N, C-alpha and C positions, 0 to 999 in steps of 0.2 A: 338364795342369793347364788348357788352353785346353779339353778337352773339357769338364770336368767346371765350367769357366764356363758353356757353352754348353747342357749339358744341366740345369744349373737354369733357366734364362731361358726353357730352352721348358717345363720344369715351370710358371714362373709364367704363361707368356704363355698353355701350356692350362689352367690354373685362369682367370684371368682370357675366357676366350673360352668357357668348358663352365658359366657358369654361375654364377658368384661377383659377383651385379652389389648391389654397394652403392648404398642409398641411390632402390630401385629398386622402383615398387610399381605393381598393375593398380589405378586409382582410378574410381569413379562420376565425380564433381565434383570441383571444387575451384575455389580461387581468393585475393584478396586482399581482407579487410576493414578499412574503415579508419573510426578513428573520432576524438572527442577526446582518448581516452588510448593512442592511437598506432595501431600495425599488425600484421596477423595474418596469415599462410599459413595458408589450410586447405587441407584434401582431404578428399571423402569415399567410405568402403570401403576404408582401411588396415584392415589385419590384423593391427599391429605399431606400441609404442607405447614412449612413455619421458614420465614425470611429470618435472617441475622447481618446486618448492616454496620458498618465502621467507616472509617476514613478511608482505608483502602478499598473497600467497595462493598457488595449485598452478595449472598448468597440464598433461594429456596432453597430451602432440603427438601426432596418431597414431591416435589411438584411435579404434573407432568409437560416441560416444558416444549414449546413447538421448537419443529428443528427444519427449516425449510433454506434451500439455496436459492438464490438466485443469482441467474450470470447476468452482469451488467457493465459495459463495456461500450467504448466509443468505436465506431468503424473508420478506421483512417482509408484514406482515398491516397491511390500514388498522383503525385505532383508531376505532371504533364510537360515541362518543361526542359530546357538544355541549358545547360551554366557554362563558361568559359573566359578565362582569365587570362587575359595578354597584355601590354608585352611580356615574355618569359623567357631568360633571366630580364629583369626589370634594373633600372638605375634612378628613377623620379616617378612614377606614377604608376599603378595598375588600373584598369578596365574589367570592373568584370561586368559582364555582358551574361542578361536572360532575356531568350527566345521563349517567345508566348506566353509573356507576364500579366500577371490576370489578378493583378492585387494581391496578390499571396502575400502573409505576414510575413518577411525573410529576414531575417538578420545577418553580419558576417562579424568574424574572430579571425584577428590573424596573431597568431602565436610564433614564436622560437625554437626549436627544436629541445627546448629545455623544458617547454612549456608554459613560460614566460607571456601570457597577455598583453602586445605591444598595443594594438589599436581593436576596437570595434564599433559596429553600427550599422545601420536598417537600411535594406534597400527598399528603396522605394519607387524603380523604374526600373524599363530595360537595362541600362547600362549606371552603372555607379562609380564615381573615381575613389581611389586609394590613394592618397597623399603618401609614399614612401620614401621623401627625400633625409628626413629625421634620421633613419633608421640606419643602423651602421650593415655592414656588408654582411650577409650571411642567408643561409639555408629555413626558410619561413615557411608555415601553412595556413593556410585560409581554411577555417571553416564556415561552410553556408549553413544555417537551422534556421528550422519553422518557430513556429509561437512557442511550441512547445519544449525548443531545446534539443528537438533531434535531428540529427547532422543528416541534410541533404543531399553535400557533394564536400570532397577535400581536396583542395588543391596544393600539390609544392608549386611553392615560388625560390625561386635566387633572387636575390638583389645585389646586384655590382655595385 
């Protein structure tokens, strides 16, 4: 019976020395990353992985994850238009004039000096009338913006 225990022990010893190595891999690099959300140990070059998931996300441990950088963007073109607003100072109405208007999707927003929006609207042609009759006498700003809400032009207006 002692011989059987010795043979079993020798078999386990030989298996351990002969190539069964748990948690061992040849990696190219690795380390620990720490941030406000916690700490993670990583290695580069592992070929075996496991995936753990819960309600807040998924992490693949030990996987060789592809890391690719793509440049994605839209090339913006300059508008070749000239904008003017008159009369300034005004009492009743403003005229917003755009030369070389080519159906660009533009809009205007009229704010007071505190940033309160009073009037806004779409620009649909070379001339747009803005009714200022009901506005109190003050200094205002007209923002002309494109369809991405990027400012194209800013005008300072005096209302008498």
